[in-house]
N, C-alpha and C positions, 0 to 999 in steps of 0.2 A: 638250686635258688642261687644264681650266682649275679655277678654285676650286669651283665649284658639285659637289656628289655627283652623280654619275651611275649611271644604273640598272645599268651595267656593272660598277661596282666589286666589288671582292670583299667578300662578307658577312663575311669573319673579319679585315678591318682594323681594327688598334685604334689607339687614341690613344698616343702616344708620352709622354704626361705621366701620365694617369691609368691606363693599359693595361687600358681597357674598350673594347669595341667596339659597345655600345648609343649609339643618337642619336636624337634627336628633331628636328623641324623648326625649333625654336629652338635647338636645339644641336646641330647637324650635325657630323660628321667631314668635314674638307676635305683636301685634299691641296694640297702645295706642287707649282708647275708647275715649279721649277728641282730639288728632290732629291726629290720624291715623299714629303715629310715628311707623316703623317696626325696631325691633331690635332682636337680638339675645338674649337669656337667659345670658349666659355667657359674651357676650361683654357687655350688660347693666347692670349686675349684678341682675338678678332675679333668684335665687334658684330654685324656683317652682312658677308653674302659679297658681295665685290665682282663686278662685272661682267666677264667676260673672264678673265683670268689673276690668278691670287693667288699669291705668293710671301713665304716667311716671312721673319723678320727677318734671318736670315744671308744668304739669297741676293740679298736686297734690297740690303744692303750691300756685301758682298764677293764676290757671285756662287759661281764655283765655287771661292773658296777655303775653307781649311779652319780655321777658329777653334779656339782652345785653351781649354777650359774652365778657370776659376781653383780651381775646387773638386773637379776629378777629372781621370783621364787620358785619358777615353773621348772621342772625337771625333764619334759620332753622336748623334742625339738633336734635341730641340727647344731652340734657344738664344735668349736675349734679351742684350741690353745691358746694362751696369751703368751707374750715374751718373757713373762714370769712364770710359765709352765702353770697357770691356773686356768680354769674352764670358763668360756662365756657360749653364749648361743651366738651364732653368726648374725642372726638376725638383729639381737641387740647392739652388737658391735657396728652393724651398718647403719642403724637408725640414730645412735648417739652420736650428735655431730662432733665431738671433742675426740671421739676414738677413730683411730686408723686402721688400716691393714697394710702390713709390710709387704706382701708380694700378692698382687692382685689376681695373677694367674691361677696360683693354688689358694686364694683367699687365707692365708695364715703367714705369720702368726698375728696375732689380734696386738695392738700397741697403743701407746699413749693413755694408758687407764688413768694415771697420775693428773693429767690435764682435764679432768672431768671437774667442774666447780663443786664446790662443797654444797652450794644450795640445789642443785640437781639430785645429789645423795639425798637431801633431806625432804623432797616431794614424797607425797602420800597419793599412790595409786587409787582412783576413786572405784576401780572396778573389783580389786582384792583387797583393798584397804589394808593393805600392808606398805609401812614405812621401811622399805627394804629395796636396795640397789639403787639404781639411776633410772628416773622417769623420763619420758618425753611430754611435749604438752601440745594441746590442739593448734592447729595451723591457722585457725580463724584468729585474726586480730585482736577481736575483744574477747577471747574466751581464753583462760588460762588453766582449763582442766588437765591434769596431770595423769599420766597412765604408763604401765610396762608396756613394752612392745609385743610381748608374748602374751599379755592379758588382752592387750587390744587385738590380737589376731584371733585368741578364743572367741572374742564378743563379736568377731566378724566386723570391727571397725574399719573405715576407709584407710588403707596403708597403700599409698601410691608409691611403686618401684619401677623405675624405667632403666635399663641397661644402657651404657654407652656403646659406640662402634668399638672400643678396645676390651669390652668385656666386662667392665667395672659398672659400679653404681655411681651416678651424678648426684652428690648432694643436694644440687639445687632443684631440683625435680622431686624430694622426697617431701611428700603431703600426706599429715595424718590429722583425721578429724575425730571428735568424741562423737557420741551418739546425738547429740543435738546438732551438730553440723554437718553430718555426712550427707552427700548429695542425694537428693530424691529417689534417683533410679538404683544407687547403690542401695539403698535403706530396703527399697522394695525387692530388688533383686536377692539379697542376702539374707532378709529378715532381721533386720539389726535390732527392732524392738525386743523381738523374742529371745534374740542371740543374748543381747546384754543382760537380760533378766535371768538367763539359764547359767551365764557365766558368772554373774554375783552370787546365784546362789550355790554354785559349786565351789567357789571361792569361800564363800561363809561355811560351807561344810567340810571342807579339807583343811582349811586353816583358821580354824578357831583358836584363840588364845595361844598363837604361834607368837614365839619370842625369838627377835632376831638380833646380831650383833650390831655396831655401830659401822655402815656400811662405807662410810669415808674414811675411819679410821683402818679399816682393813684394808681398804684398797691403798693407804698409803704404805702398809706395812708389806703389802704384796709387792709394790715397787721397790722397796728398800731390800727384798730378796737377791739371792745371787740369781741373774739371768740366765737363759739357756745357752748364749753364745760363750758367756764365760765359765759355764760347766764345760763345753764343748774343748774350749782351750787350756783349760785346766787338766783334761784327760789327754792332751798330746805332750810328747817329749820329742826331743831332737836326736836322733841315733846317727853317731858319728858313719862315714862310708870308708871304703878303701882309698880313696883320693882324699880324704880330708874335708868333704863335702857333708851337709846333714840332712836327713831322711826324717819327716815329721811321721809318726805313727802313734796310735792311743796307747797310753801308759796305764799300765795296772797299777803304780803306786800313787799315793795321794798323801798330802800334808798332814799333820797331826790334828790341825784344827779345820781342816776341809771336811764337809759332810760327805757321808756316804754318797756314791754316784749310784745312779737307777740303770745304767745301761751304757753301752759304747755305740752313740748315736749322734748325727748330725741333728740342726734344728728342724731339718726337712722330714727328719726319721730314718733316714739312710743308715746304716751301720758302718762303723770304723773297725777294722781289723786292729785288735789287741795287741799289745808289743808282746804278749808272750805267745800268741799264735805266730807273731813275724819273727821271733828268735825261733821258735820250735821247727819252722818250716826251713828257716835258714841253716840252722845246724844239721838238721835230719834228712831232710828232701835234697836240698840243695849240694849237700855234702857229696852226694854221689855222681853228681855231674860236673863237669870241666867247663865252667862258664865265666866268663869275665865281668867283673863289676858285679856280683851275686847281689848285694844290698840295693845298687840302683834299679836292676832288673826286679827285684822282688818288690821294691818301692813303688815303681811303676804299676806294677800286677795290682798291688792293693790298692792303689789310687783307682785303676781302671774298674775294679769290680765296686769301690764305692760308688763311683759315679754310674755306674749300670744299675747298680741297686736303688740309687738317687732317681734316675729316669723313670726306673719301673715303680717309683712310690713305695719302695721298701719291699717290694715283693721278689720272692728267690728266683734266680736266676733258673735252677733246675724245675723241671714240670714234674711235681710229685703225683698229678692226678694221673698221667700215663701208667704210672708204677701201680697206681691202686687199679687201673683199669684192666692191668695185666694180671692183678693177682685176684680180683674179685669179679664176680658178675653185676651186671648193671642192676639186678634185683637185690644183690646182697649191698651194694653200695647204698641203693635207695632206703633200704631196710636201716642200714647203721647210720644214714644221715636223719632219718625220720627220728631214730631212737636218742639220738644227740640233741636234736633241737629241744628249745623250751615251747611255751606254749604260744610264743609270737611269732616263730616260724613255720610250726607246724601246720596253720590254715593254709599258709601260702603254697606249702610243698604239696598239699592235698589238692588245691587248685590246679598245679603243675600236672599231679598224676591223671586228673579228671580231665586235663586238655589233651594229655598225651593219649588218654583211651578213646576221646573223641577223633584224634588225629589216626588212630589205627581203624576205628569202624569206618572210618571214610576212605580209608587206603584200602580195606577189605571190601567196600562196594564198588571202589574203583575198579580192581579187579576181576570184579564178575562182571561190570559193564563191559569192560574191554574184552573179555572171553566170550560174550554174548554178540559183541560187534565181528569178532574172528569169524564165530558161527555164521553169523549173516552173510559176510562176504565170502565165505566157502559155497553157501549156496547160490548168491548170485552168480558166482564163476560156473557153478554145475548148470545151472539155468542157461546160461550164455553158451555153454558148449552143445547143450542139448539144441538149442536154437540152429546153432551153426549146422549141426548135423542135418536137422531137418529141411533148412535151406537148400544144403548141397544135395539131398536125395532129391528134391523138387525139380531144381533148375539144372544139376549136372548128374542124372542117374546113371549113366553110363560110367562117370568115374569109379564108382564103388563096384562097378562089374567088372571093369578092366582089368583093376589090381590085382585079384585072384587069377585070372586069365593069363596076365604076364608074368606071375610068380609059377604057375604050372608049365608054362612055355620056356622059362629059364630051367627049370629042372629036366 
C-alpha cells in the first residue's frame, strides 16, 4: 500500500479536501500509508509521488496520534501545521478568509491565524452546536447561518472550490451555503435534507456536554509562541573554517532559558546535519584523506544532502526497500506488513491482495489461450503441407518418381 495510485483502488475514492473523485496523471489521488487519507496532489501539496510509501503530514510528525484542529472540533481529514507548529485542517485554512498559506506549492505552513477576528471565534455552529474554533457563514446575502467547514462537509452542504491556473485556490470563488440556500440540483444530488439530519444526530451523540477552552485566547497564545523559523535559527551556529569564513551547521547546544528542541529539521521537514555529526566526520573520516579546505568541502556536502532531502520531501536517499526485497521473499514482506498494520490499513491491503489474485488468474488463463493458439497454428501448418503434397502428386506425378531414380543413378 504505497503512495502511488493502483489499479485496484476504488473508483469512488474522493479527495478529502475538494471532495472530487476525478484525477489526472499530473494530479492523481494518492493514499496515505498510515491513515489511508485520500487527497489530490495539488490539493495537499505533493508535487511528485515519492517512490515506496507516502505519509501525510500528520502521520509523518505524530504517527498514530490524534491532532486537534484549532478551527473546528473534528479530528478526521487532511491536516497541516501552522507556522506556530499547531495543527489545522487544510480545508479550514482554505475557507477561513483571514488565514493564508505560505507556500502554495506544498500547501504549508498555515499562517496569519492571529488575523482571524474575535467575532468569528465566537460564532456557534448550527450543525454541531459547539462554540469552538472559527466558523464561516452562509454566502446568501440575507443569511447569517454559521457553521464549521468540516461540519458542512459532513452534512454535504454546498462548498464550491475552484483551482486557479497556478494550482492554488481563488478566495473570490469560494461559495458556501447552508441547507436552506443550497442550489436545488445540489440538494437532490447529495440528499442534503437527510445528510444534515444525520450530521446533527452524529454530533449530538458524540459531542454532548463537551467543554471547550476559549478559542480566541488559545489562538493568541499560539501566536505568541516561538515560531518554527526561530527554532531552526536557534539550532544553527557558525563554525569557523580554515580561511576565516563561517559555516552554518546545526548546533547541539542551546541556551539555558531556551526550550528543548524536538529535532533537527527545517520548516519544510528536511533534516539538518547536527554539529556533533559534522565534527565527528571531520575529525575521524576526513583525517585519513589529504583534502584542501576540508570544512568547506564538508559544509557543501551537508548543504547538498539537506537540499536533496528537502527536494524528496524528507525521504531517505537510500532505498531501504531493495534491501528488504533481497532479505525476504515477497510473501514474507506481505505477511509482516499485514501484521504491522492497524485496522484501517488492513482492508486496503486485503483489496490489493485480492486484486493481485485476480491478475494472476487472468495471466494463467492467458497462458492457456496462447498454448491453444500455438497448437491450432501447428495443425494449420500440417494441413497446408499435406495439401501441397496432394497437389504435387496430382499435377506433377513424375517428380516424386524421378527423384529416387536419379538417386539410384548417382549411386
